[in-house]
Each structure stands twice: as C-alpha cells, then as structure tokens.
DSSP file (Angstrom, degrees, kcal/mol; ACC not computed):
  #  RESIDUE AA STRUCTURE BP1 BP2  ACC     N-H-->O    O-->H-N    N-H-->O    O-->H-N    TCO  KAPPA ALPHA  PHI   PSI    X-CA   Y-CA   Z-CA
    1    1 A M              0   0    0      0, 0.0     2,-0.2     0, 0.0    78,-0.1   0.000 360.0 360.0 360.0  -2.7   14.8    2.5   21.3
    2    2 A A        -     0   0    0     76,-0.1     2,-0.6    77,-0.1    76,-0.0  -0.508 360.0-148.3 -76.2 137.9   16.6    0.6   18.6
    3    3 A T        -     0   0    0     -2,-0.2     2,-0.2     8,-0.1    76,-0.1  -0.918  23.6-178.1-105.4 125.7   17.0   -3.1   19.1
    4    4 A G        -     0   0    0     -2,-0.6     6,-0.2     6,-0.2     2,-0.1  -0.616  25.7-109.8-116.8 174.6   20.1   -4.5   17.6
    5    5 A T    >   -     0   0    0      4,-2.8     3,-2.1    -2,-0.2    -1,-0.1  -0.250  55.7 -78.2 -88.5-175.2   21.8   -7.8   17.2
    6    6 A G  T 3  S+     0   0    0      1,-0.3    -2,-0.0     2,-0.1    -1,-0.0   0.811 130.5  57.0 -57.5 -31.1   25.1   -8.7   19.0
    7    7 A G  T 3  S-     0   0    0      2,-0.2    -1,-0.3     1,-0.1     3,-0.1   0.454 117.3-109.9 -83.0  -0.1   27.1   -6.6   16.6
    8    8 A G  S <  S+     0   0    0     -3,-2.1     2,-0.2     1,-0.3    -2,-0.1   0.235  82.5 113.9  94.0 -14.9   25.2   -3.4   17.3
    9    9 A G  S    S-     0   0    0     -5,-0.1    -4,-2.8     1,-0.1    -1,-0.3  -0.527  72.7-104.3 -89.7 158.0   23.4   -3.2   14.0
   10   10 A A        -     0   0    0     -6,-0.2    -6,-0.2    -2,-0.2    -1,-0.1  -0.570  39.6-107.4 -78.4 142.7   19.7   -3.7   13.3
   11   11 A P        -     0   0    0      0, 0.0     2,-0.1     0, 0.0    -1,-0.1  -0.454  41.9-106.3 -67.8 141.2   18.6   -7.0   11.8
   12   12 A P        -     0   0    0      0, 0.0     2,-0.3     0, 0.0    87,-0.0  -0.412  31.9-112.9 -71.0 144.5   17.6   -6.5    8.2
   13   13 A M        -     0   0    0     66,-0.1    85,-0.1     1,-0.1     3,-0.1  -0.561  19.6-161.1 -75.3 137.0   13.9   -6.7    7.4
   14   14 A Q  S    S+     0   0    0     -2,-0.3    20,-2.5    24,-0.1     2,-0.3   0.454  70.9  26.8 -95.8  -2.4   13.0   -9.7    5.4
   15   15 A S  E     -A   33   0A   0     18,-0.2     2,-0.4    24,-0.0    18,-0.2  -0.981  64.8-132.8-153.6 163.2    9.7   -8.3    4.2
   16   16 A L  E     -A   32   0A   0     16,-2.5    16,-3.1    -2,-0.3     2,-0.5  -0.942  18.4-148.9-116.3 142.7    7.7   -5.1    3.5
   17   17 A F  E     -AB  31  96A   0     79,-1.6    79,-2.6    -2,-0.4     2,-0.5  -0.966  12.4-171.0-116.2 125.0    4.2   -4.5    4.7
   18   18 A L  E     +AB  30  95A   0     12,-2.7    12,-2.5    -2,-0.5     2,-0.4  -0.952   4.9 179.2-116.1 130.3    1.8   -2.4    2.7
   19   19 A V  E     -AB  29  94A   0     75,-2.6    75,-3.0    -2,-0.5     2,-0.6  -0.999  15.6-156.4-130.9 131.9   -1.5   -1.3    4.0
   20   20 A I  E     -AB  28  93A   0      8,-2.9     7,-3.7    -2,-0.4     8,-1.5  -0.949  21.0-164.5-105.0 120.6   -4.0    0.9    2.0
   21   21 A V  E     -AB  26  92A   0     71,-2.9    71,-2.6    -2,-0.6    -2,-0.0  -0.898  14.5-168.9-115.8 133.0   -6.3    2.6    4.5
   22   22 A G  S    S-     0   0    0      3,-2.7    70,-0.3    -2,-0.4    -1,-0.2   0.617  72.9 -37.4 -79.3-122.7   -9.6    4.4    3.8
   23   23 A K  S    S-     0   0    0     68,-0.1    -2,-0.1     3,-0.0    67,-0.0   0.993 125.7 -35.7 -67.8 -65.8  -11.0    6.5    6.7
   24   24 A N  S    S+     0   0    0      2,-0.0    32,-0.1     1,-0.0    -1,-0.0   0.344 121.3  87.5-135.3  -2.7  -10.0    4.2    9.5
   25   25 A E  S    S-     0   0    0      1,-0.0    -3,-2.7     2,-0.0     2,-0.3  -0.812  79.3-112.7-107.8 141.1  -10.4    0.8    8.0
   26   26 A P  E     -A   21   0A   0      0, 0.0    -5,-0.3     0, 0.0     3,-0.1  -0.529  25.0-174.9 -71.8 133.4   -7.8   -1.1    5.9
   27   27 A L  E    S+     0   0A   0     -7,-3.7     2,-0.3     1,-0.4    -6,-0.2   0.718  73.3   6.6 -93.6 -28.8   -8.9   -1.6    2.3
   28   28 A Y  E     -A   20   0A   0     -8,-1.5    -8,-2.9     2,-0.0     2,-0.4  -0.973  61.3-170.6-157.4 138.7   -5.9   -3.8    1.4
   29   29 A E  E     +A   19   0A   0     -2,-0.3     2,-0.3   -10,-0.2   -10,-0.2  -0.997  12.5 169.0-131.9 138.3   -3.0   -5.4    3.2
   30   30 A A  E     -A   18   0A   0    -12,-2.5   -12,-2.7    -2,-0.4     2,-0.5  -0.998  23.2-152.2-150.1 146.7    0.0   -7.2    1.8
   31   31 A E  E     -A   17   0A   0     -2,-0.3     2,-0.6   -14,-0.2   -14,-0.2  -0.984  13.7-159.9-117.4 123.7    3.3   -8.6    2.9
   32   32 A F  E     -A   16   0A   0    -16,-3.1   -16,-2.5    -2,-0.5     2,-0.3  -0.914  10.6-155.6-107.7 118.0    6.1   -8.7    0.3
   33   33 A L  E     -A   15   0A   0     -2,-0.6   -18,-0.2   -18,-0.2     2,-0.1  -0.641  17.8-115.6 -92.8 147.9    8.9  -11.1    1.1
   34   34 A K    >   -     0   0    0    -20,-2.5     3,-2.4    -2,-0.3     2,-0.1  -0.442  53.6 -78.2 -71.3 155.3   12.5  -10.8   -0.1
   35   35 A R  T 3  S+     0   0    0      1,-0.3    -1,-0.1    -2,-0.1     3,-0.1  -0.366 119.4   8.7 -60.3 125.0   13.5  -13.6   -2.4
   36   36 A G  T 3  S+     0   0    0      1,-0.3    -1,-0.3    -2,-0.1     2,-0.2   0.428  96.9 138.3  85.3   0.4   14.3  -16.7   -0.3
   37   37 A A    <   -     0   0    0     -3,-2.4    -1,-0.3   -23,-0.1    -4,-0.1  -0.492  54.5-121.5 -81.9 150.3   13.0  -15.2    2.9
   38   38 A V        -     0   0    0     -2,-0.2    -4,-0.1    -3,-0.1     3,-0.1  -0.721  36.1-102.8 -85.7 134.8   10.9  -17.2    5.3
   39   39 A P        -     0   0    0      0, 0.0    -1,-0.1     0, 0.0   -24,-0.0  -0.258  44.5-101.4 -58.6 145.9    7.4  -15.7    6.0
   40   40 A S        -     0   0    0      1,-0.1     2,-0.0     2,-0.1    -7,-0.0  -0.234  37.7-101.6 -66.0 155.3    7.1  -13.9    9.3
   41   41 A S     >  -     0   0    0      1,-0.1     4,-2.5    -3,-0.1     5,-0.2  -0.309  34.8-106.9 -70.7 162.9    5.5  -15.6   12.3
   42   42 A D  H  > S+     0   0    0      1,-0.2     4,-2.5     2,-0.2     5,-0.2   0.874 120.4  53.1 -60.9 -37.2    1.9  -14.6   13.1
   43   43 A A  H  > S+     0   0    0      2,-0.2     4,-2.0     1,-0.2    -1,-0.2   0.898 110.5  46.1 -65.9 -40.0    3.1  -12.6   16.2
   44   44 A V  H  > S+     0   0    0      2,-0.2     4,-2.4     1,-0.2    -2,-0.2   0.899 112.2  51.2 -67.8 -41.6    5.6  -10.6   14.1
   45   45 A T  H  X S+     0   0    0     -4,-2.5     4,-2.4     1,-0.2     5,-0.2   0.935 111.1  47.9 -62.7 -46.8    3.0   -9.9   11.4
   46   46 A R  H  X S+     0   0    0     -4,-2.5     4,-2.0     1,-0.2    -1,-0.2   0.896 111.1  51.8 -62.7 -37.9    0.4   -8.7   14.0
   47   47 A Q  H  X S+     0   0    0     -4,-2.0     4,-2.3     2,-0.2    -1,-0.2   0.909 109.2  50.2 -63.2 -41.6    3.1   -6.4   15.5
   48   48 A N  H  X S+     0   0    0     -4,-2.4     4,-2.2     1,-0.2    -2,-0.2   0.912 110.7  48.0 -66.1 -41.8    3.9   -5.0   12.1
   49   49 A Y  H  X S+     0   0    0     -4,-2.4     4,-2.5     1,-0.2    -1,-0.2   0.866 110.1  53.7 -66.0 -33.9    0.3   -4.2   11.4
   50   50 A F  H  X S+     0   0    0     -4,-2.0     4,-2.6    -5,-0.2    -2,-0.2   0.904 107.0  51.4 -63.9 -41.6    0.0   -2.6   14.9
   51   51 A V  H  X S+     0   0    0     -4,-2.3     4,-1.0     1,-0.2    -2,-0.2   0.920 112.1  46.4 -62.6 -43.1    2.9   -0.4   14.1
   52   52 A L  H  < S+     0   0    0     -4,-2.2     3,-0.4     1,-0.2     4,-0.3   0.906 113.5  48.1 -63.8 -41.5    1.3    0.7   10.9
   53   53 A H  H >< S+     0   0    0     -4,-2.5     3,-1.5     1,-0.2     4,-0.3   0.881 108.4  54.1 -67.1 -38.1   -2.1    1.3   12.5
   54   54 A S  H 3< S+     0   0    0     -4,-2.6     3,-0.5     1,-0.3     4,-0.4   0.732 100.5  62.0 -69.3 -19.9   -0.5    3.3   15.4
   55   55 A A  T 3X S+     0   0    0     -4,-1.0     4,-2.1    -3,-0.4    -1,-0.3   0.543  78.5  89.4 -81.2  -5.8    1.1    5.6   12.8
   56   56 A L  H <> S+     0   0    0     -3,-1.5     4,-2.3    -4,-0.3    -1,-0.2   0.892  85.4  51.6 -59.3 -40.6   -2.3    6.7   11.5
   57   57 A D  H  > S+     0   0    0     -3,-0.5     4,-1.9    -4,-0.3    -1,-0.2   0.892 109.0  50.4 -64.6 -38.8   -2.5    9.5   14.0
   58   58 A L  H  > S+     0   0    0     -4,-0.4     4,-2.7     2,-0.2     5,-0.2   0.882 107.8  53.9 -63.6 -38.8    0.9   10.8   12.9
   59   59 A V  H  X S+     0   0    0     -4,-2.1     4,-2.6     1,-0.2    -2,-0.2   0.942 108.0  50.4 -61.1 -47.1   -0.1   10.6    9.3
   60   60 A E  H  X S+     0   0    0     -4,-2.3     4,-1.0     1,-0.2    -1,-0.2   0.896 111.7  47.8 -59.2 -39.7   -3.1   12.8   10.1
   61   61 A N  H  < S+     0   0    0     -4,-1.9     3,-0.4     1,-0.2     4,-0.4   0.920 114.1  45.3 -69.3 -42.4   -0.9   15.3   11.9
   62   62 A V  H >X S+     0   0    0     -4,-2.7     3,-1.5     1,-0.2     4,-0.6   0.862 104.5  63.6 -67.6 -35.0    1.7   15.5    9.1
   63   63 A A  H 3< S+     0   0    0     -4,-2.6     3,-0.5     1,-0.3    -1,-0.2   0.818  99.9  53.5 -62.0 -29.8   -1.1   15.8    6.4
   64   64 A W  T 3< S+     0   0    0     -4,-1.0    -1,-0.3    -3,-0.4    -2,-0.2   0.621 107.3  51.8 -79.2 -11.4   -2.1   19.1    7.9
   65   65 A T  T <4 S+     0   0    0     -3,-1.5     2,-0.3    -4,-0.4    -1,-0.2   0.482 111.6  39.0-103.7  -2.9    1.4   20.6    7.7
   66   66 A T     <  -     0   0    0     -4,-0.6     5,-0.0    -3,-0.5    -1,-0.0  -0.957  55.0-149.1-143.1 159.5    2.2   19.8    4.0
   67   67 A N        +     0   0    0     -2,-0.3     2,-0.2    -3,-0.0    -4,-0.1   0.226  66.7 112.9-110.3  12.5    0.6   19.8    0.6
   68   68 A Q        -     0   0    0      1,-0.1    18,-0.1     2,-0.1    -2,-0.1  -0.530  60.9-147.3 -81.8 148.8    2.7   17.0   -0.6
   69   69 A M  S    S+     0   0    0     -2,-0.2    17,-3.4     1,-0.1     2,-0.8   0.860  89.1  65.8 -82.4 -37.8    1.2   13.6   -1.4
   70   70 A F  E     -C   85   0A   0     15,-0.2    15,-0.2     1,-0.1    -1,-0.1  -0.768  63.5-176.0 -86.0 112.3    4.4   11.7   -0.4
   71   71 A L  E     -     0   0A   0     13,-2.5    14,-0.2    -2,-0.8    -1,-0.1   0.446  23.1-151.5 -89.9   0.4    4.7   12.3    3.3
   72   72 A K  E     -C   84   0A   0     12,-0.6    12,-1.6    30,-0.1     2,-0.5  -0.292  59.5  -4.4  63.1-147.8    8.1   10.4    3.6
   73   73 A V  E     +C   83   0A   0     10,-0.2    10,-0.3     1,-0.2     3,-0.1  -0.663  62.0 169.4 -80.2 121.3    8.9    8.8    6.9
   74   74 A V  E     +     0   0A   0      8,-3.2     2,-0.3    -2,-0.5    -1,-0.2   0.613  64.8  17.1-105.7 -17.0    6.2    9.6    9.5
   75   75 A D  E     -C   82   0A   0      7,-1.2     7,-2.9     2,-0.0     2,-0.4  -0.994  56.2-158.4-155.2 148.1    7.2    7.1   12.2
   76   76 A K  E     +C   81   0A   0     -2,-0.3     2,-0.4     5,-0.2     5,-0.2  -0.997  10.6 179.0-130.9 128.1   10.2    5.1   13.3
   77   77 A V  E >   -C   80   0A   0      3,-2.5     3,-2.6    -2,-0.4     2,-0.2  -0.974  63.5 -49.7-132.0 118.8    9.9    2.0   15.6
   78   78 A N  T 3  S-     0   0    0     -2,-0.4   -76,-0.1     1,-0.3   -68,-0.1  -0.394 123.2 -22.4  54.3-121.8   13.1    0.1   16.5
   79   79 A H  T 3  S+     0   0    0     -2,-0.2     2,-0.3   -76,-0.1    -1,-0.3   0.293 122.0  94.5 -97.8   9.0   14.8   -0.5   13.1
   80   80 A Q  E <   -C   77   0A   0     -3,-2.6    -3,-2.5    16,-0.0     2,-0.4  -0.758  56.4-158.6-105.7 146.5   11.6   -0.1   11.1
   81   81 A Q  E     -CD  76  97A   0     16,-3.7    16,-2.8    -2,-0.3     2,-0.6  -0.953   9.0-144.0-125.0 147.0   10.2    3.0    9.4
   82   82 A V  E     -CD  75  96A   0     -7,-2.9    -8,-3.2    -2,-0.4    -7,-1.2  -0.944  19.1-174.9-110.2 118.2    6.7    3.9    8.3
   83   83 A S  E     -CD  73  95A   0     12,-2.7    12,-2.7    -2,-0.6     2,-0.4  -0.835   6.9-160.3-108.1 152.2    6.4    5.9    5.1
   84   84 A C  E     -CD  72  94A   0    -12,-1.6   -13,-2.5    -2,-0.3   -12,-0.6  -0.980  17.8-165.1-139.2 147.5    3.1    7.2    3.8
   85   85 A Y  E     -CD  70  93A   0      8,-2.2     8,-2.9    -2,-0.4     2,-0.5  -0.996  17.0-157.7-127.9 122.8    1.6    8.4    0.5
   86   86 A L  E     - D   0  92A   0    -17,-3.4     6,-0.2    -2,-0.4     2,-0.1  -0.898   7.0-148.6-110.7 124.5   -1.7   10.4    0.9
   87   87 A T    >   -     0   0    0      4,-2.7     3,-1.6    -2,-0.5    26,-0.0  -0.301  30.5-105.9 -83.2 170.5   -4.1   10.6   -2.1
   88   88 A A  T 3  S+     0   0    0      1,-0.3    -1,-0.1     2,-0.1    -2,-0.0   0.772 122.7  57.1 -66.5 -25.2   -6.4   13.5   -2.9
   89   89 A G  T 3  S-     0   0    0      2,-0.1    -1,-0.3     1,-0.0     3,-0.1   0.198 122.3-107.4 -91.0  15.5   -9.3   11.4   -1.7
   90   90 A N    <   +     0   0    0     -3,-1.6     2,-0.5     1,-0.3    -2,-0.1   0.790  69.9 148.1  62.8  32.6   -7.6   10.9    1.7
   91   91 A I        -     0   0    0    -71,-0.0    -4,-2.7     2,-0.0     2,-0.5  -0.850  38.0-144.5 -92.6 133.1   -6.7    7.3    1.0
   92   92 A K  E     -BD  21  86A   0    -71,-2.6   -71,-2.9    -2,-0.5     2,-0.7  -0.871  12.6-162.3-107.4 126.1   -3.4    6.4    2.8
   93   93 A F  E     -BD  20  85A   0     -8,-2.9    -8,-2.2    -2,-0.5     2,-0.4  -0.937  19.9-172.8-102.1 114.8   -0.8    4.1    1.4
   94   94 A M  E     -BD  19  84A   0    -75,-3.0   -75,-2.6    -2,-0.7     2,-0.4  -0.924   7.6-169.3-117.4 135.0    1.4    3.1    4.3
   95   95 A L  E     -BD  18  83A   0    -12,-2.7   -12,-2.7    -2,-0.4     2,-0.6  -0.986  11.2-155.0-127.3 127.7    4.6    1.1    4.0
   96   96 A L  E     +BD  17  82A   0    -79,-2.6   -79,-1.6    -2,-0.4     2,-0.3  -0.901  36.0 149.6 -98.6 120.8    6.6   -0.5    6.8
   97   97 A H  E     - D   0  81A   0    -16,-2.8   -16,-3.7    -2,-0.6   -81,-0.1  -0.893  49.5-141.3-147.0 169.3   10.2   -0.9    5.7
   98   98 A G        +     0   0    0     -2,-0.3   -16,-0.1   -18,-0.2     2,-0.1   0.383  69.7  99.9-114.9  -0.5   13.8   -1.0    7.0
   99   99 A G        -     0   0    0    -18,-0.1    -2,-0.1     2,-0.1   -18,-0.0  -0.264  58.3-149.7 -89.7 173.2   15.5    0.8    4.1
  100  100 A K        +     0   0    0     -2,-0.1     2,-1.4     1,-0.0     3,-0.1   0.330  59.4 115.2-120.0   4.0   16.7    4.3    3.6
  101  101 A N     >  +     0   0    0      1,-0.2     4,-1.5     2,-0.1     5,-0.1  -0.635  37.4 177.9 -85.0  92.7   16.2    4.7   -0.1
  102  102 A E  H  > S+     0   0    0     -2,-1.4     4,-2.2     1,-0.2    -1,-0.2   0.806  73.4  56.9 -64.8 -35.2   13.6    7.4   -0.3
  103  103 A D  H  > S+     0   0    0      2,-0.2     4,-2.6     1,-0.2    -1,-0.2   0.913 106.7  48.0 -67.4 -42.7   13.4    7.7   -4.0
  104  104 A S  H  > S+     0   0    0      1,-0.2     4,-2.3     2,-0.2    -1,-0.2   0.880 112.3  50.4 -67.8 -34.2   12.6    4.0   -4.6
  105  105 A I  H  X S+     0   0    0     -4,-1.5     4,-2.4     2,-0.2    -2,-0.2   0.913 110.6  49.2 -68.1 -41.5    9.9    4.2   -2.0
  106  106 A K  H  X S+     0   0    0     -4,-2.2     4,-2.2     2,-0.2    -2,-0.2   0.915 111.9  48.6 -61.0 -43.2    8.4    7.3   -3.6
  107  107 A N  H  X S+     0   0    0     -4,-2.6     4,-2.1     2,-0.2    -2,-0.2   0.891 110.1  52.3 -64.7 -39.6    8.5    5.5   -7.0
  108  108 A F  H  X S+     0   0    0     -4,-2.3     4,-2.3     1,-0.2    -2,-0.2   0.928 110.2  48.1 -60.2 -46.3    6.8    2.5   -5.5
  109  109 A F  H  X S+     0   0    0     -4,-2.4     4,-2.6     1,-0.2    -2,-0.2   0.877 109.6  52.6 -63.8 -38.7    4.1    4.6   -4.0
  110  110 A Q  H  X S+     0   0    0     -4,-2.2     4,-2.2     2,-0.2    -1,-0.2   0.892 110.7  47.7 -65.1 -38.5    3.5    6.4   -7.4
  111  111 A E  H  X S+     0   0    0     -4,-2.1     4,-2.3     2,-0.2    -2,-0.2   0.911 112.1  49.2 -65.2 -43.0    3.2    3.0   -9.1
  112  112 A V  H  X S+     0   0    0     -4,-2.3     4,-2.5     1,-0.2    -2,-0.2   0.901 110.7  51.4 -63.0 -40.5    0.8    1.8   -6.5
  113  113 A Y  H  X S+     0   0    0     -4,-2.6     4,-2.5     2,-0.2    -2,-0.2   0.923 108.7  50.2 -63.3 -44.9   -1.2    5.0   -6.8
  114  114 A E  H  X S+     0   0    0     -4,-2.2     4,-2.1     1,-0.2    -2,-0.2   0.918 112.9  46.4 -60.0 -44.1   -1.4    4.6  -10.6
  115  115 A L  H  X S+     0   0    0     -4,-2.3     4,-2.6     1,-0.2    -1,-0.2   0.894 110.6  53.2 -63.6 -39.6   -2.7    1.0  -10.3
  116  116 A Y  H  X S+     0   0    0     -4,-2.5     4,-2.3     2,-0.2    -2,-0.2   0.920 110.2  47.6 -62.3 -44.0   -5.2    2.1   -7.6
  117  117 A V  H  X S+     0   0    0     -4,-2.5     4,-2.5     2,-0.2    -1,-0.2   0.913 111.9  50.3 -64.2 -42.6   -6.6    4.8   -9.9
  118  118 A K  H  X S+     0   0    0     -4,-2.1     4,-2.5     2,-0.2    -2,-0.2   0.913 111.2  47.8 -62.2 -43.2   -6.8    2.3  -12.8
  119  119 A V  H  X S+     0   0    0     -4,-2.6     4,-2.3     2,-0.2    -2,-0.2   0.905 111.8  50.4 -65.8 -40.8   -8.6   -0.3  -10.7
  120  120 A R  H  X S+     0   0    0     -4,-2.3     4,-2.1     2,-0.2    -2,-0.2   0.918 112.0  47.5 -62.3 -43.4  -11.1    2.3   -9.4
  121  121 A C  H  X S+     0   0    0     -4,-2.5     4,-2.7     1,-0.2    -2,-0.2   0.909 111.5  50.3 -64.9 -41.7  -11.8    3.5  -12.9
  122  122 A L  H  X S+     0   0    0     -4,-2.5     4,-2.5     1,-0.2    -1,-0.2   0.886 109.3  51.5 -63.7 -38.1  -12.3    0.0  -14.1
  123  123 A L  H  X S+     0   0    0     -4,-2.3     4,-2.5     2,-0.2    -1,-0.2   0.894 111.1  47.9 -65.8 -39.0  -14.7   -0.8  -11.3
  124  124 A C  H  X S+     0   0    0     -4,-2.1     4,-2.7     2,-0.2     5,-0.2   0.941 111.7  49.9 -64.7 -45.2  -16.7    2.3  -12.1
  125  125 A F  H  X S+     0   0    0     -4,-2.7     4,-2.2     1,-0.2    -2,-0.2   0.912 111.9  48.2 -57.9 -44.6  -16.8    1.4  -15.8
  126  126 A C  H  X S+     0   0    0     -4,-2.5     4,-2.4     2,-0.2     5,-0.2   0.921 111.7  50.4 -63.1 -44.3  -18.0   -2.2  -14.9
  127  127 A F  H  X S+     0   0    0     -4,-2.5     4,-2.2     1,-0.2    -2,-0.2   0.936 113.3  43.2 -61.0 -48.3  -20.7   -0.9  -12.6
  128  128 A F  H  X S+     0   0    0     -4,-2.7     4,-2.5     2,-0.2    -1,-0.2   0.838 112.2  54.7 -68.5 -31.2  -22.1    1.6  -15.1
  129  129 A W  H  X S+     0   0    0     -4,-2.2     4,-3.1    -5,-0.2     5,-0.5   0.942 111.0  44.8 -63.6 -46.7  -21.9   -1.0  -17.9
  130  130 A V  H  X S+     0   0    0     -4,-2.4     4,-1.8     1,-0.2    -2,-0.2   0.877 114.6  49.0 -67.2 -38.9  -23.9   -3.6  -15.9
  131  131 A V  H  < S+     0   0    0     -4,-2.2    -1,-0.2    -5,-0.2    -2,-0.2   0.926 117.7  40.5 -64.5 -44.9  -26.4   -0.9  -14.9
  132  132 A Y  H  < S+     0   0    0     -4,-2.5    -2,-0.2    -5,-0.2    -3,-0.2   0.929 130.4  25.3 -72.5 -46.6  -26.9    0.3  -18.4
  133  133 A Y  H  < S-     0   0    0     -4,-3.1    -3,-0.2    -5,-0.2    -2,-0.2   0.651  92.6-139.4 -95.4 -16.9  -26.9   -3.0  -20.3
  134  134 A G     <  +     0   0    0     -4,-1.8     2,-0.4    -5,-0.5    -4,-0.2   0.675  67.1  96.0  70.4  18.2  -28.0   -5.2  -17.4
  135  135 A S     >  -     0   0    0     -6,-0.3     4,-1.0     1,-0.1    -2,-0.1  -0.977  55.3-161.7-146.3 130.9  -25.7   -8.0  -18.2
  136  136 A I  H  > S+     0   0    0     -2,-0.4     4,-2.1     2,-0.2     5,-0.1   0.783  95.9  61.4 -75.8 -26.9  -22.4   -9.1  -16.9
  137  137 A S  H  > S+     0   0    0      1,-0.2     4,-2.3     2,-0.2     5,-0.2   0.889 102.0  52.3 -68.8 -35.8  -21.8  -11.3  -19.9
  138  138 A C  H  > S+     0   0    0      1,-0.2     4,-2.4     2,-0.2    -1,-0.2   0.890 108.9  51.6 -62.9 -36.9  -22.0   -8.3  -22.2
  139  139 A L  H  X S+     0   0    0     -4,-1.0     4,-2.8     2,-0.2    -2,-0.2   0.919 108.6  50.1 -64.5 -45.2  -19.4   -6.6  -20.0
  140  140 A Y  H  X S+     0   0    0     -4,-2.1     4,-2.3     2,-0.2    -2,-0.2   0.919 111.9  47.3 -59.5 -46.3  -17.1   -9.7  -20.3
  141  141 A I  H  X S+     0   0    0     -4,-2.3     4,-2.1     1,-0.2     5,-0.2   0.930 113.5  48.2 -64.4 -44.9  -17.3   -9.7  -24.1
  142  142 A H  H  X S+     0   0    0     -4,-2.4     4,-2.5     1,-0.2    -2,-0.2   0.924 112.4  48.2 -62.9 -44.1  -16.7   -5.9  -24.3
  143  143 A L  H  X S+     0   0    0     -4,-2.8     4,-3.2     1,-0.2     5,-0.4   0.884 108.7  54.4 -67.0 -37.3  -13.7   -6.1  -22.0
  144  144 A C  H  X>S+     0   0    0     -4,-2.3     4,-2.5    -5,-0.2     6,-1.0   0.934 114.1  40.3 -59.3 -46.1  -12.2   -9.0  -23.9
  145  145 A F  H  X5S+     0   0    0     -4,-2.1     4,-0.6     4,-0.2    -2,-0.2   0.873 117.3  50.1 -71.4 -35.5  -12.3   -7.1  -27.2
  146  146 A L  H  <5S+     0   0    0     -4,-2.5    -2,-0.2    -5,-0.2    -1,-0.2   0.920 123.1  28.8 -66.8 -44.1  -11.2   -3.9  -25.5
  147  147 A L  H  <5S+     0   0    0     -4,-3.2    -2,-0.2    -5,-0.2    -3,-0.2   0.857 138.6  18.6 -86.7 -37.6   -8.2   -5.4  -23.8
  148  148 A Y  H  <5S-     0   0    0     -4,-2.5    -3,-0.2    -5,-0.4    -2,-0.1   0.603  89.2-127.0-113.2 -16.2   -7.2   -8.2  -26.1
  149  149 A G  S  <<S+     0   0    0     -5,-0.8     2,-0.3    -4,-0.6    -4,-0.2   0.574  83.6  58.4  77.8   8.0   -8.9   -7.4  -29.4
  150  150 A R  S    S-     0   0    0     -6,-1.0     2,-0.3    -9,-0.1    -2,-0.3  -0.971  92.6 -84.3-158.7 170.1  -10.5  -10.9  -29.5
  151  151 A W              0   0    0     -2,-0.3   -10,-0.1     1,-0.1     0, 0.0  -0.617 360.0 360.0 -79.7 137.2  -12.8  -13.3  -27.7
  152  152 A L              0   0    0     -2,-0.3    -1,-0.1   -11,-0.0   -11,-0.0   0.407 360.0 360.0 -96.8 360.0  -11.1  -15.4  -25.0
C-alpha cells in the first residue's frame, strides 16, 4: 500500500500533524512544518486529518490491550504513521509523521502532556480566582506578580 517516488522510496514528509482529541471531538489541531517547507495544500491537509480521525478506532482497541500511556504506532497509511499518547483522562494526543525515531516521538508526547496539564491547571486556577474574587483584573495583577514578580 506504500506509494513511492520513481526511485522506490517514500517521499519525505514535510510536516507533522498533531491532534488532541477529547471523546470524539478535536480539542486542538496543529501542523508543524519543517524549516523551509511549503505548507500543504488544502486537500493534503484534509487527507491527513482524515487519516488521524480514522485511526481513532484503532486507538480505542489498543488502549484496551495495554496499560501504557504511549501507544506507539497504531496505524500506517502509505508512508505515514500514526502514533498516539493516551492520558489518564482518556484524552488522545495523535501525531501523523513519517519518521521512525520512537524515542523522540515519546519525548515529544511527554512534553506536550506536561504543557497540557499546566494549561489545564492554570485554567482551573483562573476560573476559581474569578469566582472567588469576582474580578478578572485582580487575576491579571496576581498572575503578573506570580509569574514575573512585578506589574507589566
């Protein structure tokens, strides 16, 4: 099923596609381009998101067979691979890539997970601050001093 170029090798991917999925809806989508790469056409981008979305069923099947958060490669389509990282809250980080370096993908997912947890905690903090104090300006002042040690 692999599609190759004239020399028999697969064309290198010029971008990575990351999707963070809740239950069945995407919470975040991003395309990361290699330095100097031209953005994908709309049709290619839609195809890549379709590949990621179609891998959701496979992620659900693999999730029942392991207790690991990093599910590794769950699907292969042509020269592209879909890797997945499943959080304890059943949030799925899915990456469409063409590489084979599993360690760097695992490290990438762990960094994304750490940032995801920090953002979620910050959102909870902001919500409870506004509910308790009733003012977003108090929150801004508090965060400026908390993060920077001074007023911005």
